[in-house]
C-alpha positions in Angstrom: 39.8 238.3 2.9 37.1 238.5 0.2 33.6 239.7 1.1 30.7 238.7 -1.1 27.2 240.4 -1.1 24.3 239.0 -3.1 21.3 240.8 -4.3 18.4 240.4 -6.7 16.4 237.4 -5.3 12.7 237.3 -4.9 9.5 235.6 -6.0 8.4 234.9 -9.5 5.8 232.7 -11.3 6.9 229.7 -13.3 8.4 230.8 -16.6 9.6 234.1 -15.1 13.1 235.5 -14.8 15.4 236.9 -12.1 18.9 238.2 -12.2 21.2 237.7 -9.2 24.2 239.8 -8.5 27.2 239.1 -6.3 29.6 242.0 -5.6 33.1 241.1 -4.3 35.2 243.4 -2.2 38.5 243.1 -0.3 41.3 241.0 -1.7 39.6 240.4 -5.0 42.9 239.9 -6.8 43.1 236.5 -5.0 39.9 235.2 -6.7 40.6 232.2 -8.9 37.1 231.5 -9.9 33.5 232.2 -8.8 30.4 230.2 -8.7 26.7 230.1 -7.8 25.5 227.4 -5.5 21.9 226.7 -4.3 20.5 224.8 -1.4 17.0 223.5 -0.7 16.1 222.8 2.9 17.1 219.3 3.9 19.3 218.8 0.9 23.0 219.3 0.2 24.3 222.6 -1.3 24.9 222.1 -5.0 27.0 224.0 -7.4 24.9 225.2 -10.4 27.4 227.3 -12.3 30.9 228.6 -12.3 33.0 231.1 -14.1 36.8 231.2 -14.3 38.9 234.3 -14.6 39.5 233.3 -18.2 35.8 233.6 -18.8 35.2 229.8 -19.2 31.9 228.7 -17.7 30.2 225.5 -16.6 26.7 224.7 -15.7 24.8 221.9 -13.9 22.6 220.0 -16.2 19.5 221.1 -14.4 20.1 224.8 -15.4 21.9 224.4 -18.7 20.3 226.5 -21.4 18.1 228.5 -18.9 20.7 230.2 -16.7 23.6 232.4 -17.7 26.6 233.2 -15.5 28.8 236.3 -16.2 31.1 238.9 -14.7 31.6 242.6 -15.3 34.8 243.8 -17.0 36.4 244.6 -13.6 35.7 241.1 -12.5 34.3 242.3 -9.1 30.7 241.6 -9.8 29.2 238.3 -10.9 25.7 237.9 -12.4 23.3 235.1 -12.7 20.6 235.5 -15.3 17.9 233.0 -14.6 15.2 232.5 -17.2 12.3 230.1 -17.5 12.4 229.5 -13.8 10.5 226.5 -12.4 9.3 225.5 -9.0 12.3 223.1 -8.7 14.6 226.2 -8.8 13.2 227.4 -5.5 16.2 227.5 -3.1 18.6 229.8 -1.3 21.3 230.8 -3.7 24.9 231.4 -2.6 27.7 233.3 -4.2 31.1 231.6 -3.8 34.7 232.7 -4.6 37.5 230.3 -4.6 40.9 231.9 -3.9 44.3 231.4 -5.4 43.8 227.9 -6.9 41.2 225.2 -7.6 41.5 223.9 -4.0 42.0 227.3 -2.3 40.2 229.0 0.5 36.5 229.7 -0.2 34.5 232.8 0.6 30.7 232.7 0.7 28.0 235.2 0.5 25.1 235.3 3.0 22.6 233.6 0.6 19.6 235.0 -1.1 16.1 233.4 -1.5 14.6 232.6 -4.9 11.0 231.3 -4.8 9.1 230.1 -7.9 5.4 229.5 -7.4 2.0 230.2 -8.9 
């Protein structure tokens, strides 16, 4: 099992920045790739960025150029630097780890709230 714990959410004004962190523990050797998802009430959870063990990354068009996903050298902590935040980024953000292969078991964090408003 892999346990994921997010931190770093909060409230900011439009144009502000936040950094989310996700620390993985347990069978971290099983992690194939990690990702950040977000969910707005009443809408489906959407993937906004992912990072492979190789370091390759991908972003949703809505956050491309504003958000940056990274991992520490040990690979156990993932970060999400979010700049130029806008009200449309308000959501609960979830850390996700996919294990063993692209279609492997998935572990989720508990979710953390990000609110962008005046």
